Every structure is written in C-alpha cells, then in structure tokens.
Residue, then its C-alpha position, 0 to 999 in steps of 0.5 A: m221338408k224332413k220331419q225332424d226339421y219340421f219339429k225343430i221349427l215348431i219348437l223354435c216358434g213355441l219358444l219365441y211365442m213364450f218369450c214374447l208372452f213373458q215380455f208382454l206380461g212384464i215378467s223379468l228374469g233379472r240380471i246375473g253378476d251384480g254382486q248383490k246378496t240375495g235371500m230377501k223378497g223385494t229389496t235386492k238391486e234387481t227387484i228394486e229396479h223393477k218397482t214402479s217409477s214415480m208418477e210424472g211430477e212426483a219426486p223419485r223416492i229413496a230410503i236411507t238406512f242405518d245398521d248397528g246402532p243405536s250408538a251413544h256416541c253417534t246416533g243422537r247427532l245423526l238424529d239431530g241432523l235428520k230432524e233439522r232436515g225433515i228426513k225420516g230414516t230406517f234404523f236396524l238396531i242391534g238388540k244389545n245396543a238397544e238394551e243399553n240405549p233405551e232413550l235413543v230407541k224411544r227417540l227414534y220411535e217418537e220422531g217417526h223413524l222406522i225401527g228394524n231388527h239387526t239381531y241381538s249380537h250381530v251374528e251371521i244367521t246362517k251359521l246358527s241353529d234354527e233355535d239360536a237364530k230365532k233367539e237372536i231375532m226374538e230377543t231383539d224384538r222383545v227389547i225394542s217392543s218393550i220400549t216402543g210397544e210395537h212388534v218389529e216387522y222388518m229385519r236386516p240380517p247381518f252380512g245380508l245372509w238370511q234363512e227364508e224359513l224364518e220369515e213366516e215363523l217369526d213374522v218378519l220381512p228381511v230387507m237388504w240394500s242396493v247402494d253400499p259405500l262400505d262406510w265401515t271400511t273408511k273414514n274418508v267422508e268424501e269417498v263415501v258421499n261420492k259413491v252414494v250420490t253417483e250411484t243412487e237412483e229411484n227406489d234405491i235403499i242406501l246402507l250406512h251405519d250410525c256408529y261412526d262419526s265419519s258415517v254420520d258426517a257422510a249421511l247428512r251430506i248425502v241427504d243434502i245433495l240428494k235432496k237438491k237433486g230432487f229425491e224424496f227420502v222415505t222409510v223402507d216400509e213406505l218404499l216397499m209398500d208403494 
C-alpha cells in the first residue's frame, strides 16, 4: 500500500469516528433552506424540532403568539375568547400601542398572558444605530413595566431581524416563530386556519396578530381545532424553559 493511500484511509476513519461521536452525543448541525429567519437562541424551526418531546401520556405543547397589539378594536375580543377557552397566549406589544391602551396591557398581565417587547414603533432593528435600537426596546420596556411592575424579558424583533449583541446589554431574549400563516396579508380566515392546523407540531410557536378581526376569528378557531387534536397551549417561557 502506498504511503499516501495509507494516510487517506486514516483521515477517512477519523472523519467517520467524529461523525459517529456527534450522532451519539445528539449534536445536530440542523437543516438548510427552511426559509426561517435566524438570530434567536432556541426558537427557530430547527431548534424547536430538537426540543425534548413530551413524556408518554402528556399532551404535546405549543405556544400561540400575537404581534403588533394591543389593539383597541381587536385585542379585547381575543382576550374574551382565550379566557372562555382557558388559554394563555404570548403577546409582543408595540410600545406606542401599549402606551395608548394601558387598560389592555393591565388586563393581559392580570389574566396570566406573557407580555413581550416588539419595539416602540415597529422598526427594523438592524437598520438602526445601536443607540436608537436600544431606545426602541428600552422605551417599550418602560411603558409596559410602568403598568405591570415587571421588566419585559422576551423580545420579538419586527421582521425577525435582530442584533445579537443587544441580548446581554438589555437583558432580553429574542423569540422567533416556527409556524407563520401570514395572516396580515389576507382576510381569508379559512386559509389562515388551514395553514396553521396542518403545519403545527409539538413545540411549535405560532405567529399571529391581534390587530385584525380576521386574525382574531382565525386564532380562536385554531385554538379549538388544535385543542381537539390534543395539543396543550402554553406561554413561550413555559415552552422554552421546559
């Protein structure tokens, strides 16, 4: 055997050993091409899929989330429907809207929903200077905490675009999503419902909006259908910290 061939065999054996080791330790390199936006630790589609499944006999858990509220026209009706069904959601609030609707923020908090930050004026964080990005987040936190008395720990950056260096500086955890029916692009309730109920799996995070009547209608139907399918709805913090 030539010396070069001998070294090639050694290298191939080494690579095979490393591959088997990674598989044994449960390390995943993830998939490419799902079209999910990145920049968040723990809630992209790939990382959600690798979360531990429910124990045998336990209901598969999912989280339903709402962006862009609170809306004086829609959020109250959504809260009525969720309360009637015993469901807790996660709401990522625009600071300006929260400032204009403090009674809805208070109701969200008192009824046990998780409140998150969605910037003060729904801007793309990555297009701002670090200072302006911090202001957008900190001002929203100030508005919400003045009503609830608690710091807002979770952040959903508009358009899913995020600056990771802000996480430690502002003590926030960005949260993305894994099921998005693009409800803001259509008033077709049936279309939104079908997309969500056919795509949702265990540990998924559903993205909807609480500023459109059609989205509220779709959200309540989605909850009814997925509950019948055996899913348990939890808030994002419960899903991620499990």
